[in-house]
C-alpha positions as CSV (number, residue, x, y, z in Angstrom):
1,M,-109.0,31.9,27.1
2,L,-110.6,28.5,27.6
3,S,-112.9,29.1,30.5
4,G,-115.0,31.5,28.2
5,F,-115.2,28.6,25.3
6,R,-116.3,26.3,28.3
7,A,-119.5,27.7,28.8
8,A,-120.1,28.1,24.8
9,I,-119.6,24.3,25.4
10,T,-122.1,24.5,27.8
11,R,-124.8,26.6,26.1
12,R,-124.6,24.9,22.5
13,G,-124.0,21.1,23.2
14,F,-122.7,18.8,20.8
15,A,-126.2,17.9,19.3
16,T,-128.1,19.3,16.7
17,N,-131.3,20.2,18.7
18,S,-130.2,23.6,18.9
19,T,-130.2,26.5,15.8
20,V,-126.9,28.2,15.0
21,K,-126.7,31.7,13.0
22,G,-125.6,30.7,9.4
23,F,-122.6,28.7,7.8
24,D,-120.3,30.0,10.3
25,G,-122.1,28.7,13.5
26,A,-122.6,25.6,12.2
27,I,-118.7,24.6,12.4
28,G,-117.4,23.2,15.3
29,N,-118.9,21.0,18.0
30,T,-118.1,17.7,16.3
31,P,-119.2,14.4,18.0
32,L,-116.4,12.4,19.0
33,I,-117.2,8.8,17.4
34,Y,-115.8,5.8,19.7
35,L,-114.5,3.2,17.5
36,K,-115.8,-0.1,18.5
37,G,-113.5,-3.0,16.9
38,L,-110.2,-1.1,16.9
39,S,-110.5,-0.2,20.9
40,E,-111.9,-3.9,21.9
41,R,-108.5,-5.0,19.7
42,A,-106.1,-2.5,21.9
43,G,-108.1,-2.6,25.1
44,A,-108.1,1.0,24.8
45,H,-110.5,3.5,24.0
46,I,-110.0,5.1,20.8
47,Y,-112.1,7.8,19.6
48,G,-112.2,10.1,16.1
49,K,-113.5,13.5,15.9
50,A,-115.9,13.7,13.2
51,E,-114.4,16.8,11.3
52,F,-116.5,15.4,8.4
53,Q,-119.0,16.4,9.5
54,N,-118.3,20.3,9.6
55,P,-120.7,22.3,7.1
56,G,-117.8,22.4,4.5
57,G,-117.1,18.9,5.2
58,S,-113.5,19.0,6.8
59,V,-111.6,19.9,9.6
60,K,-110.0,23.1,7.4
61,D,-113.5,24.8,8.0
62,R,-112.3,26.1,11.4
63,A,-109.3,27.2,10.3
64,A,-111.4,29.0,7.4
65,L,-113.1,30.7,9.6
66,G,-110.7,31.8,12.1
67,L,-108.0,32.9,9.1
68,V,-111.0,35.0,7.6
69,N,-112.0,36.2,10.8
70,N,-109.2,37.0,12.1
71,A,-108.3,39.2,8.9
72,E,-111.7,41.1,9.7
73,K,-110.5,41.7,13.3
74,L,-107.3,43.2,12.3
75,G,-108.7,45.5,9.3
76,L,-107.3,43.9,6.6
77,L,-110.2,43.0,5.0
78,K,-113.4,45.0,4.3
79,P,-116.9,44.4,2.6
80,G,-116.4,43.3,-1.0
81,G,-113.1,42.2,-0.8
82,T,-110.6,39.1,-1.5
83,V,-109.5,36.2,0.0
84,V,-106.4,34.6,-1.4
85,E,-104.9,31.2,-0.2
86,G,-102.7,28.0,-1.5
87,T,-103.9,25.1,-0.8
88,A,-104.1,21.6,-1.1
89,G,-107.9,21.5,-1.4
90,N,-109.7,21.5,2.2
91,T,-108.9,25.0,3.2
92,G,-109.9,26.4,-0.3
93,I,-113.2,25.0,0.0
94,G,-113.5,25.6,3.7
95,L,-112.8,29.3,2.6
96,A,-114.7,28.8,-0.3
97,H,-117.8,28.6,1.8
98,V,-116.9,31.1,4.2
99,C,-116.5,33.5,1.3
100,R,-119.6,33.1,0.0
101,A,-121.5,33.0,3.4
102,K,-119.6,36.8,4.4
103,G,-119.7,38.2,0.7
104,Y,-116.1,38.1,-0.3
105,K,-114.5,36.5,-3.4
106,C,-112.2,33.7,-3.1
107,V,-109.0,32.8,-5.3
108,I,-107.0,29.7,-5.0
109,Y,-104.0,28.6,-6.4
110,M,-103.6,24.7,-5.5
111,P,-100.6,21.9,-6.9
112,N,-102.0,20.1,-9.8
113,T,-101.7,17.2,-8.1
114,Q,-105.0,17.5,-6.1
115,S,-108.2,15.3,-7.0
116,Q,-110.5,16.0,-9.6
117,E,-113.1,16.3,-6.7
118,K,-111.4,18.9,-5.0
119,I,-111.0,21.2,-7.9
120,D,-114.3,20.5,-9.3
121,L,-116.3,21.3,-5.7
122,L,-114.2,24.4,-5.5
123,K,-115.3,26.0,-8.8
124,M,-118.9,25.0,-8.1
125,L,-118.3,26.8,-4.7
126,G,-117.8,30.2,-6.9
127,A,-113.8,30.1,-6.5
128,D,-111.1,31.1,-9.1
129,V,-109.0,27.9,-8.9
130,R,-105.6,28.2,-10.0
131,P,-103.7,25.0,-10.4
132,V,-99.9,25.6,-10.7
133,P,-97.4,22.8,-10.8
134,A,-96.0,21.0,-7.8
135,V,-92.8,22.7,-6.4
136,A,-91.0,22.9,-3.4
137,F,-91.7,25.7,-0.8
138,E,-88.4,26.7,-1.9
139,N,-89.0,27.3,-5.2
140,P,-90.8,31.1,-6.0
141,K,-93.0,28.9,-7.9
142,N,-94.7,27.2,-5.3
143,Y,-98.2,27.6,-4.7
144,N,-98.1,29.6,-1.7
145,H,-95.9,32.2,-2.9
146,Q,-97.4,32.5,-6.0
147,A,-100.7,33.1,-3.9
148,R,-99.3,35.6,-1.6
149,E,-97.8,37.6,-4.6
150,F,-101.1,38.0,-6.2
151,A,-102.8,39.1,-2.8
152,E,-100.1,41.9,-2.7
153,S,-101.2,42.9,-6.2
154,L,-104.8,43.5,-5.6
155,L,-106.8,46.5,-3.3
156,N,-108.6,45.2,-0.7
157,A,-107.2,41.8,-0.4
158,V,-105.9,39.1,1.7
159,W,-103.4,36.4,1.4
160,T,-104.6,34.0,4.6
161,N,-101.5,32.6,4.6
162,Q,-102.5,29.2,6.1
163,F,-99.4,27.6,6.9
164,D,-98.2,30.5,9.1
165,N,-100.5,32.2,10.1
166,V,-101.0,31.6,13.6
167,A,-105.0,32.3,13.7
168,N,-105.2,28.9,12.0
169,A,-103.5,27.3,15.2
170,E,-105.7,29.7,17.2
171,A,-108.8,28.7,16.1
172,H,-108.3,24.7,17.3
173,Y,-107.1,26.0,20.6
174,E,-110.0,27.9,21.3
175,T,-112.5,25.3,19.8
176,T,-111.0,21.7,18.9
177,G,-109.3,20.8,22.3
178,P,-111.7,22.1,24.4
179,E,-114.3,20.4,22.8
180,I,-112.2,17.0,22.9
181,W,-111.7,17.5,27.0
182,A,-115.5,18.4,27.6
183,Q,-116.3,15.3,25.2
184,T,-113.8,12.6,27.1
185,Q,-115.1,14.4,30.4
186,G,-111.3,15.6,31.0
187,K,-109.6,11.9,30.0
188,V,-107.4,11.9,27.1
189,D,-104.1,10.0,27.5
190,G,-103.5,10.6,24.1
191,F,-104.0,12.7,21.3
192,I,-102.6,12.2,17.7
193,C,-103.0,13.5,14.1
194,S,-101.4,14.1,11.0
195,T,-100.5,17.7,10.3
196,G,-100.1,19.4,6.9
197,T,-100.2,23.4,8.7
198,G,-99.8,22.7,11.7
199,G,-102.6,24.2,13.1
200,T,-104.7,21.2,14.2
201,L,-102.0,19.9,15.7
202,A,-100.8,22.8,17.6
203,G,-103.9,24.3,18.7
204,T,-105.7,21.0,19.8
205,G,-102.7,19.7,21.3
206,R,-101.9,23.0,23.4
207,A,-105.3,23.2,25.0
208,L,-105.1,19.6,25.9
209,K,-101.9,20.0,27.3
210,E,-103.4,23.5,29.6
211,L,-106.4,21.7,29.9
212,S,-104.8,18.0,31.4
213,K,-101.6,20.0,33.3
214,G,-99.4,18.3,31.1
215,K,-100.9,14.8,31.4
216,T,-102.1,14.3,28.0
217,Q,-99.5,12.8,25.4
218,V,-99.3,14.4,22.0
219,W,-98.2,12.2,19.2
220,I,-97.3,13.4,15.3
221,A,-98.6,10.9,12.8
222,D,-96.5,11.0,9.4
223,P,-96.6,10.4,6.2
224,P,-94.0,8.9,4.5
225,G,-91.9,11.8,2.7
226,S,-92.4,14.6,5.7
227,I,-89.5,15.3,8.1
228,L,-91.6,15.4,10.8
229,T,-91.1,11.9,12.8
230,S,-87.3,12.7,12.2
231,F,-87.4,16.6,13.3
232,V,-89.5,15.6,16.5
233,N,-87.2,12.3,17.4
234,N,-83.6,13.4,16.7
235,G,-83.8,17.0,15.7
236,G,-83.1,15.8,11.9
237,T,-84.8,16.6,8.6
238,E,-84.0,13.2,7.1
239,R,-87.4,12.1,5.0
240,S,-87.6,9.1,2.3
241,G,-90.6,8.1,0.1
242,S,-94.0,9.2,-1.1
243,S,-97.1,9.2,0.2
244,I,-100.7,8.6,-1.5
245,T,-102.1,10.8,1.2
246,E,-103.2,14.6,0.4
247,G,-102.3,18.1,2.5
248,I,-100.4,16.2,5.1
249,G,-96.7,16.1,5.7
250,Q,-94.2,18.4,5.7
251,G,-90.5,19.5,4.8
252,R,-90.4,22.3,7.2
253,I,-91.9,23.6,11.2
254,T,-94.3,25.9,9.9
255,D,-95.3,28.7,12.0
256,N,-98.1,27.0,13.2
257,M,-96.5,24.0,14.3
258,A,-93.5,26.1,15.8
259,T,-95.8,27.3,18.4
260,F,-96.1,23.9,19.9
261,V,-93.6,21.5,18.3
262,K,-90.8,21.8,21.3
263,Q,-93.9,20.0,23.6
264,V,-94.8,17.3,21.4
265,D,-94.1,13.7,23.1
266,G,-93.2,11.7,19.8
267,A,-93.9,10.9,16.5
268,F,-94.0,7.8,13.8
269,T,-94.7,7.7,10.4
270,V,-97.6,5.6,8.8
271,P,-97.0,3.6,5.3
272,D,-99.3,4.2,2.9
273,E,-100.0,0.3,3.2
274,K,-101.2,0.5,6.5
275,T,-103.4,3.5,5.6
276,I,-104.9,1.9,3.0
277,A,-105.9,-1.3,4.9
278,I,-107.4,0.2,7.9
279,L,-109.6,2.7,5.7
280,Y,-111.2,0.0,3.9
281,E,-111.3,-1.8,7.2
282,L,-113.2,1.0,8.6
283,L,-115.9,1.2,5.6
284,D,-116.6,-2.7,6.2
285,T,-116.8,-2.8,9.8
286,E,-117.6,0.7,11.1
287,G,-119.8,1.9,7.9
288,I,-117.5,5.0,8.1
289,Y,-116.1,6.6,4.9
290,L,-112.7,8.3,5.5
291,G,-110.3,9.6,2.9
292,A,-106.4,8.9,3.3
293,S,-105.3,11.4,6.0
294,S,-108.1,10.2,8.5
295,A,-107.3,6.3,7.9
296,L,-103.8,7.4,8.7
297,N,-104.8,9.0,11.7
298,V,-106.8,6.0,12.7
299,V,-103.6,3.6,12.3
300,A,-101.8,5.9,14.4
301,A,-104.3,6.0,17.3
302,Y,-104.4,2.7,17.2
303,E,-100.6,2.4,17.5
304,L,-99.7,5.1,20.4
305,A,-103.3,3.3,22.5
306,Q,-100.7,0.2,22.1
307,K,-97.8,2.5,23.7
308,L,-99.7,4.0,26.2
309,G,-101.1,0.5,27.7
310,K,-104.8,-0.7,28.4
311,G,-107.2,0.9,29.7
312,S,-106.0,4.3,27.7
313,T,-108.0,7.0,25.9
314,V,-106.5,8.2,22.7
315,V,-108.1,10.8,20.7
316,T,-107.5,11.9,16.6
317,I,-108.8,13.5,13.7
318,L,-111.3,11.7,11.2
319,C,-110.1,15.0,8.6
320,D,-112.8,14.6,6.1
321,G,-114.7,11.7,4.4
322,A,-113.5,9.7,1.2
323,Y,-116.2,11.3,-1.2
324,R,-113.4,14.0,-2.4
325,Y,-111.3,11.2,-3.1
326,Q,-113.0,8.1,-3.9
327,S,-112.2,8.1,-7.7
328,R,-108.9,7.2,-6.6
329,L,-109.3,5.5,-3.4
330,F,-111.7,3.0,-4.9
331,S,-110.3,2.2,-8.6
332,K,-108.6,-0.8,-8.8
333,K,-106.2,0.7,-11.7
334,W,-105.0,3.6,-9.5
335,L,-104.3,1.2,-6.4
336,E,-102.7,-1.0,-8.8
337,S,-100.5,1.9,-10.1
338,K,-99.4,2.6,-6.6
339,G,-98.6,-0.7,-5.6
340,L,-101.1,-1.0,-3.0
341,S,-104.1,-3.5,-4.1
342,G,-102.2,-6.2,-2.0
343,A,-102.4,-4.5,1.0
344,I,-106.4,-4.5,0.9
345,P,-107.4,-8.0,2.7
346,D,-109.1,-10.2,0.3
347,H,-111.9,-9.9,1.7
348,L,-112.2,-6.2,1.7
349,K,-111.5,-5.9,-2.2
350,K,-115.5,-5.7,-2.8
351,Y,-115.3,-2.4,-1.9
352,A,-113.0,-1.2,-5.0
353,V,-115.9,-0.6,-7.2
354,L,-114.2,1.5,-10.0
355,D,-111.9,0.4,-12.7
């Protein structure tokens, strides 16, 4: 399977000097950005996969296309049908774009804790957005269960089930992992990213493990409040605290994650203070405007590079930009309410321009 994708990479390349067919064809083949300042500080080569350059603005475009294509392949979705998903935001945005391009209706159930920018964008894309109270997965009113029940009540509708439909991980196995391998000329000592559904980590990690014959280490970067660090390091389910990040962290092992979790080399938790500090630093020194999950990933890549040693090559995922979160991440009042204003170095506080 991967050999076929290598051929596709060769044909298309990683530049915009060729045409693609529609929205779907523009997904993937994103640049790999060398993070100069952090690389020099670590004495390593740290790269971020610029998934914010997907046409829908995030890494979740890949999962969205993979999930819809899989439903079509299985005969579950026919012309004029309805796609239903429970999502914290970016998968819904990707699905809304894909549905517009393919002519499907799109219904999104989401926790009512998500940023207004994401909700507004979903509505602008024509999605039927249904915010519901944020409750644990075990609760029957969890947004995922409500999405499934609604899809089951309709004809010609599919619940794409991003958390447990392994077509999500398969999309990254077929695309993201091989792209990283090709872009680094087969030199990837470590890959690390945070995970919500588990699709990006599992699919990309599996591809890199296979292509490197097991040499590439794959680690999980976890926000506070998630069990994954505990599960990977000692088989536990302990968690503590909470995080400002959206769409990452997990209280269970999803089916996507289950396809790869036994091969994960390690995991560690990144506190919000480090995440917010690097978010502002990257804007100031690299000119890159990232969301909090991307910033968390960069902190983790830097720390993994230190673990792997001088000269190592580490890759992470730049999931999306800050545009969907700017009313929070650059608001003085919001940062103060979360106890994070002190985490930003004084010379970078000039970027917190919103009241």
